[in-house]
C-alpha positions in Angstrom: -7.1 -10.4 51.8 -9.0 -13.2 53.5 -6.2 -15.8 53.1 -3.7 -13.5 54.9 -6.2 -12.8 57.8 -6.9 -16.5 58.2 -3.2 -17.4 58.2 -2.6 -14.7 60.8 -5.2 -16.3 63.0 -3.4 -19.6 62.9 0.0 -18.0 63.5 -1.3 -16.3 66.6 -2.3 -19.6 68.1 1.1 -21.3 67.3 3.6 -18.4 67.5 4.9 -19.5 70.9 5.6 -23.0 69.6 7.2 -21.6 66.4 9.5 -19.4 68.3 10.5 -22.0 70.9 11.1 -24.5 68.1 13.3 -22.1 66.1 15.3 -21.2 69.2 15.8 -24.9 70.0 17.3 -25.4 66.5 19.7 -22.4 66.9 21.9 -21.5 69.8 20.6 -17.9 69.7 18.7 -15.7 67.4 17.6 -12.0 67.3 14.2 -10.8 66.3 14.7 -9.9 62.7 16.5 -13.2 62.2 13.5 -15.1 63.6 11.1 -13.2 61.2 13.4 -14.0 58.2 13.8 -17.7 59.1 10.0 -18.1 59.3 9.6 -16.2 56.0 12.3 -18.2 54.3 11.3 -21.6 55.5 7.6 -21.1 54.6 8.3 -19.5 51.2 6.7 -16.3 52.5 3.4 -18.0 53.4 3.9 -17.0 57.0 5.2 -13.5 57.7 5.8 -12.6 61.4 5.4 -8.9 62.3 7.5 -7.5 65.1 4.3 -6.4 66.8 3.3 -10.1 67.1 6.8 -11.5 67.8 8.2 -9.2 70.5 5.3 -9.6 73.0 5.8 -13.4 72.7 9.5 -13.1 73.2 8.9 -11.0 76.3 6.4 -13.4 77.7 8.7 -16.4 77.1 11.4 -14.4 79.0 9.1 -13.7 81.9 8.2 -17.4 82.0 11.9 -18.2 82.3 11.9 -20.1 79.0 14.5 -17.8 77.4 17.2 -15.4 78.2 18.5 -12.4 76.4 22.0 -11.1 75.6 22.7 -7.7 74.1 25.6 -7.5 71.7 27.0 -4.5 70.0 26.9 -4.9 66.2 28.0 -2.1 63.9 27.6 0.4 66.7 24.1 -0.7 67.6 22.9 -3.1 70.3 21.3 -6.3 69.0 19.3 -8.4 71.5 19.8 -12.1 71.1 17.4 -14.7 72.5 18.3 -18.2 73.6 16.5 -21.0 75.4 17.0 -22.0 79.0 16.9 -25.7 80.0 13.1 -25.3 80.8 12.8 -23.5 77.5 14.3 -26.5 75.6 11.9 -28.8 77.4 8.9 -26.6 76.6 10.0 -26.5 72.9 9.9 -30.3 72.7 6.6 -30.6 74.6 4.9 -27.8 72.7 6.1 -29.1 69.3 4.9 -32.6 70.1 1.6 -31.2 71.3 1.2 -29.2 68.1 2.1 -32.2 65.9 -0.5 -34.4 67.7 -3.1 -31.6 67.3 -2.3 -31.2 63.5 -2.6 -34.9 63.1 -6.0 -34.8 64.7 -7.1 -31.9 62.5 -5.9 -33.8 59.4 -8.2 -36.6 60.4 -11.1 -34.2 60.8 -10.4 -32.6 57.4 -10.0 -35.9 55.5 -13.0 -37.2 53.6 -14.7 -39.6 55.9 -14.0 -42.7 53.9 -10.2 -41.9 53.7 -9.5 -41.2 57.3 -7.2 -43.8 58.7 -7.0 -44.9 62.3 
């Protein structure tokens, strides 16, 4: 389906910002919880796969932007992710950068006579 493939392309480019922003809003989250939050908040328009999510989480951890905590839940270990102070700063910066970029894209997509300055 073309729409899904196109959506996935945009998600790949913004996934780090999406994850940082969600973790900034919550004290901590685990992987499945992140995927469900994205699905719920977008009405299913964006569906994160674990194959896309976990490499981003690991990269953010390597960059010192988040930390993990394993907690036993119902006899199984669940890994929670939370932002470090630099992670919170990165979340703000990346979210602001993305909002400015989206504003610029909206200007490019608007009919020429309707674009406002």
